[in-house]
C-alpha positions as CSV (number, residue, x, y, z in Angstrom):
1,M,0.0,0.0,0.0
2,A,1.7,3.1,-1.3
3,G,-0.7,5.5,0.4
4,L,0.3,4.6,4.0
5,G,4.0,5.5,3.6
6,R,5.7,8.5,5.1
7,R,4.3,11.9,4.3
8,R,6.2,15.0,3.6
9,R,5.9,17.7,6.2
10,I,4.7,21.0,4.9
11,K,6.8,24.0,5.9
12,P,5.2,27.2,7.0
13,V,5.1,29.8,4.3
14,A,6.5,32.6,6.4
15,D,8.2,32.8,9.8
16,G,6.5,34.6,12.6
17,P,2.9,35.6,13.1
18,R,2.7,38.1,10.3
19,G,5.3,36.9,8.0
20,D,7.7,39.2,6.1
21,V,5.1,41.1,4.2
22,S,5.5,44.9,4.5
23,F,2.5,47.2,4.7
24,T,4.5,50.1,3.2
25,P,3.8,49.4,-0.5
26,F,0.1,49.1,0.3
27,L,0.1,52.4,2.2
28,A,1.6,54.0,-0.8
29,L,-1.1,52.6,-3.1
30,I,-3.8,53.8,-0.6
31,L,-2.3,57.3,-0.8
32,I,-1.9,57.4,-4.6
33,V,-5.4,56.0,-5.2
34,S,-7.0,58.4,-2.7
35,S,-5.3,61.3,-4.5
36,F,-7.0,60.3,-7.7
37,F,-10.3,61.6,-6.4
38,L,-8.7,65.1,-6.0
39,Y,-7.4,65.0,-9.5
40,A,-10.7,63.8,-10.9
41,A,-12.9,66.2,-8.9
42,S,-10.8,69.2,-10.2
43,G,-13.4,69.8,-12.9
44,I,-15.2,72.0,-10.4
45,V,-12.4,74.6,-10.8
46,A,-10.5,73.6,-14.0
47,P,-11.8,73.2,-17.6
48,W,-12.0,69.8,-19.2
49,W,-8.6,70.0,-20.8
50,G,-7.0,71.0,-17.5
51,V,-8.5,68.0,-15.8
52,V,-7.3,65.7,-18.6
53,A,-3.8,67.2,-18.2
54,M,-3.9,66.7,-14.4
55,L,-5.1,63.1,-14.8
56,A,-2.2,62.5,-17.2
57,V,0.1,63.7,-14.5
58,W,-1.6,61.5,-11.9
59,L,-1.3,58.5,-14.3
60,A,2.4,59.2,-14.6
61,L,2.8,59.3,-10.8
62,F,0.7,56.1,-10.4
63,A,2.9,54.3,-13.0
64,T,6.0,55.5,-11.3
65,C,4.7,54.3,-8.0
66,C,3.8,50.9,-9.3
67,L,7.1,50.5,-11.1
68,S,9.0,51.1,-7.9
69,W,7.2,48.3,-5.9
70,T,10.5,46.9,-4.8
71,K,11.5,50.2,-3.1
72,P,8.6,50.8,-0.7
73,K,10.0,54.0,0.8
74,R,10.3,55.6,-2.6
75,M,6.7,54.5,-3.3
76,V,5.4,56.4,-0.2
77,W,7.3,59.5,-1.2
78,I,5.9,59.5,-4.7
79,A,2.4,58.9,-3.4
80,A,2.7,61.6,-0.8
81,L,4.1,64.0,-3.5
82,S,0.9,63.6,-5.5
83,Y,-1.0,65.8,-3.1
84,P,1.3,68.9,-3.3
85,V,1.6,68.3,-7.1
86,W,-2.2,68.5,-7.4
87,F,-2.3,71.7,-5.3
88,A,0.5,73.3,-7.4
89,L,-1.2,72.3,-10.6
90,L,-4.6,73.7,-9.5
91,V,-3.2,76.9,-8.1
92,G,-0.8,77.4,-11.0
93,G,-3.7,76.9,-13.5
94,A,-5.8,79.4,-11.6
95,F,-3.0,82.0,-11.8
96,A,-1.9,81.3,-15.3
97,F,-5.3,80.6,-17.0
98,G,-7.8,82.2,-14.7
99,W,-9.6,79.1,-13.6
100,K,-12.4,79.9,-11.2
101,A,-15.0,77.8,-9.3
């Protein structure tokens, strides 16, 4: 009977109670995705072409954030940078092009 022989022991996937999975990349994704709503809701102040340009900037920040998945601290900095970039684009557009609410 071959089924009654010795069985292989299964090793645990990760050591410790939480393993070696870091929360930092997920924090960066939470930050970058939450900033999307600011960029998308800018249509209240900016014209459609301004919103499209700002969404292109957000998409570039998002792609950069996703491409640097192996460097979690850099991801958080890029994601946190998306908020002041949005503010600068909105205020700069208001000064340069006269965007009003």
